[in-house]
N, C-alpha and C positions, 0 to 999 in steps of 0.2 A: 107740281110740289117739287121744291127745290132737290137737287141730288148732290147741292154740296157737302165738303164733311166736315169743312170747317167756314164757321163763319162768325165772325166779332164788327159788331159796328160801336161807333164812337165809344171805344174801349180808352180808357185812361185807367193808370196806377201810380199812385202817390205815396214812397217812400221821407218821414218825415220832412214833410213839406216840397223833396225835391221831386219832379215829374219823371216818371220814369217811362210811360206812358203816354201818348196823348192823341186822342181821337183817331187811332188807329182800326181803319174798317178792309177788313178783306174779305174774302169769299175763295175758297181752293176746295176744287175737286181731286176726286180718286186719278192715280195714273203714276207716270213719273215722279222722281225725289226730286224736291221741292227744296231749295237754297234759301240760306237767311244769313244775312250777309249785314255789316256795318260796324263803325270803330266801336273800341270797348265804350260800355256805359252807352251803348245805343239802344238797350233794351231786350236784348237780343232772349237771354237766358230769362228775365221775368216775362216776357212774352211767353216763351214754351211753359214758364213753369204757371202761368196761368190755363194755359192748354190740359194741362197734364193735372191741373187738380192742387196743385201745390199749393197756390196764391188764389185768392178774391180778389176779384178787381174794386179796383175803387168805384168805377160807373163805366157803364156799357155794359152790352151785352155779348155771350160769348155760347157757340154753340157747335158742339159735335156730335155728330149725326145727328142734330136737331135736338140732342141734351144737350143741358149743363153739364163742364166739365165734370170729373167726378159724379157720376150718377151710376145708380146701381145697372140701369141698364148699359153703360160702355164696358164693364168687366170685360175680360177679354177681347175688347176689340183696340182697346188703346192701349199705348205702352211707352214707356221714356225710360231717359236712359240720361240723367245728370252730367257735366264735365266732369266731375270728380267723383264720380259713382265707384265704390270700391266694397269687393266684395267679404266676408266673413272669412279673417283668416284662419279660424278653429274647426272650418269645416271641408270637405273636399270637393272638387267642384262641382262634382255628380249629387252630393251628399246634398249641394245648396240649390242644384239645379229641381230637384227631386220637391223640395221644398217648397219650391216658386210654382209648382206646377200642382203642388197639391193644394197651394191659396188658392189658385183656381176654379178648383171644385174637381181636378183628375183623382179618379182613384188609385191605388198605391201603383199598381202594376201597368197604369196606363201613364202616369207619370213619370216612371222609372223611363218607359219609349218614347215618352215626348223630351224626357233630358238628354238620352242617348241620340235622339233624331239632330236637336240645335249640337249637339255637341259634335255629331256627325259632319253638320253646313257646315259649320264655322274650324274646321280642320282640329279637334280639341281631344277627340277619340283615346289619343293617348296619352293625354294628362287627366283623364276624367279622375284617376285615385289621387291628383297632388292638388294640394290645401294653395291657394292663390298668393301665398308667401315665396316659393321655391317659380313661380312661371314669371318669367324675360316680360316686361312691361309691352308688349306686341300679343304676347299669348293672354295676358291680362285684360287689357282691353278686349279684345275679340272674344272673353269668356266674358265680360262684362255685358256688350252687344247681345250674346249669346241668350244671356237672362233676358232681354229687354225681346225679345224671340220667344219665348214661350207661350204655345198658345197658338199661335200664329193670328195675331190681332194684325188688325187690318189698317192701322195708321201705328206709325212707329216714330217718337220725338227725339234726335240725335243731337247733343249737344258737344259740339268739336269730336267727336269720333275719332277721328285720326290725330288729336293734338299728341304734339311727343313722338310719334310713333317714326320709324325709319322708313324708307322706301321702300323696302320689301312689303313691312307689314299695313302698309297703306293699301299698297296695290291688291292687297290680300282683301283687308277689308270695303276695298271698292268692287272690288269684283261680288263680293257675297252682297253685298249691297243691291247690285245691278241684277242678282240670280234672284233675289227674292221679292223684288221691285213688280214682278205680274201679279202677285198677291196682294202685295202691301205697299201703303205707299209712304213715302219717308219723307219727316220736313227735317232738312239738317243745317241747323249754325255751326259756320266756320269760318276761319279767316282766311281757309287754303284754298283760295280762289282758282288755283289751275282744277282743284280734285271736282269744284261745284262743278266748274265750267264741263268738266267730263262727265258727269251724272246725272246735271241737272238742266231740263230743258224750261223751267221757269226761276227765275230769281227773285228775292223780296231785298230791298233793300229799306235798313230801319236807319235812320239818324236823328240823333237828340230825342228820342222817340215817336219820331213821327216816321209811318211810313212814304217813304220819299219817290220809289220807285217801283213798278213789276214791271220783270221783260225777260220776255217768251224767244231761246237763239231761234225759233221760226221765223223771227217776225224778218230778219233780213231776210230769209229766202222770199218772201210775199211782197218785198221792194223791188223795182225797176235799179234802184243803184243797190250798191252791194258793197262786199271789205273785200279784200284779202290782206292778210297781214303776215308780212316778212320781214323773216331774221339772217340777221345777213353776218358774214365775219367782217371784220375788219374793212373798212368800206370809204373810199372819196364822199362824206352824207350828199354836199351840195349838190354833186354830179349826181350823185344815184336818183336821187332827188329830179332834178330838171330834165332827169333821162324817161325816167317814169313817165312824168308828165302829158311829154313829148307823144305817150302812145294813144293811139285812136283808142276813143272811148272812155280815156281817165278822167275824171272827175277833180278829184285833188289827191294829193300826197301830203301825207305829214312823218314826220319824224319824232315820234314823242319822246323816243328814247336812242338811247346809244346803240347804233346798229340796227334798229327797228323800224320798218316804213308801214304804215297804214295807204294802201292803197284803194279808194272810192272810186267807185267806176258803173258804168251802166251799162247792167247786164244785156239790154237790147241790142244794143251797139255793138255791141262787145262779149257775147256768151262764152268765147275762148278765154279771157283773160289771162286765165292762171298760165297759157301753153304764151301767151305775149308776153308774159314775163320771165318767163322761160328761156325765150329766144333771147331776151337781150340783156340777159345776167351772161347768157352765153357770148355773144359779138361783145360785150365790154370786158371780155374775163374775170366778173365780178362770183366770189364764192360765197354760198350761201348755207346757211344752218336749215330751214325751215321756211317752206309754205304752208299758211293755213287759211282755208277759206273763214271770210270772218274775222269780226275785232275778238280781241281777246277779251274775257270775261271783265277786268280790271280795268279796261279803257272801255266799255261800255258803260258801267255802273258809273266811274269817277272824272272820264276826263272826256267825255264827250258833249260834244255843246248841242 
C-alpha cells in the first residue's frame, strides 16, 4: 500500500481555453518541507488550489492520503494558506483562532487552549487581543500562518508565505516552519529561492503547466562529482577561473555571474576540495565572501546543463 501523502496522475486544468496544468504527475511522501517554484503563470497557485479542494481539475486524479481533496476524511489533516489570505478586521486574533478551532470540532475550552498554543508558537501571545488592522505586515502574515496550523494538520499548503516580509520576519517564519516540520509536511510555493534552499530537501519546478523537475539537494552528496559555489570580492575572473581549473581534482569551473564561481570536482580524487580552494585564495591574496558546498538552487533549477 502506498504511503504517499499526495498523488497526482495526468492532472490537467484549463481556464477559458488556457492550459494552466498539463499532465502533471507527482507522488510526495511526508517529511521535510517541499518547495514549489516556477515563473509567474506557471500553474503553482492552480496546483495548490486543486490540492486544497478549492478547484476541481479538468481531468486527471488527485489523492491526499488516499482521498480526493475536500473529502470529509481529510478534515483536520490538510490546511492551506492562499497568498492573499486575510483575517477578518472586525475580530481580535484570539477570537478568530478560537472560531476556526471550533469549526474543526473543538469544544469551547479546548478551542481556547488551541488558539493559545498557536499564538505562542508564532510569537503572537502579546497581540492576542489585537485586531488585524493594527498589526504590522510581518505579524499579520504570522497570524495567517498560525490560523493554518490550528488543529496540528499533517499537511499544510503555503502560497508565498514570506512575500513582502522584511529579513527579520522572513527568518522568524522560516524558523517556525522548520520547527513544525517534525510533525507537519509543508508544501511551499515561493519565488524566494534562497529561502527554499534553506528549508527544503525536495524541489518541484513547474513551467507552462508542466512539472519539469524534481530535485533533491541530497543527490549531489550521492555522486562522485560534487560542486562548491564560491562568492568572491572583486577579482580578475579569467585569472581566478584558470587558477581554480589547475587544482587537482577539478573537473570544471564556471563563472555564471559576476564574482561567482561554481567548481565541479571529483570527490574521490580530492575529498578536501574546500581546503584546496582556501589555500589557492590565500596564496593569490584574493578575498572571498562565502564558500558553500553544492550549487545554489537557482543554478540547479534554471542554469545547469
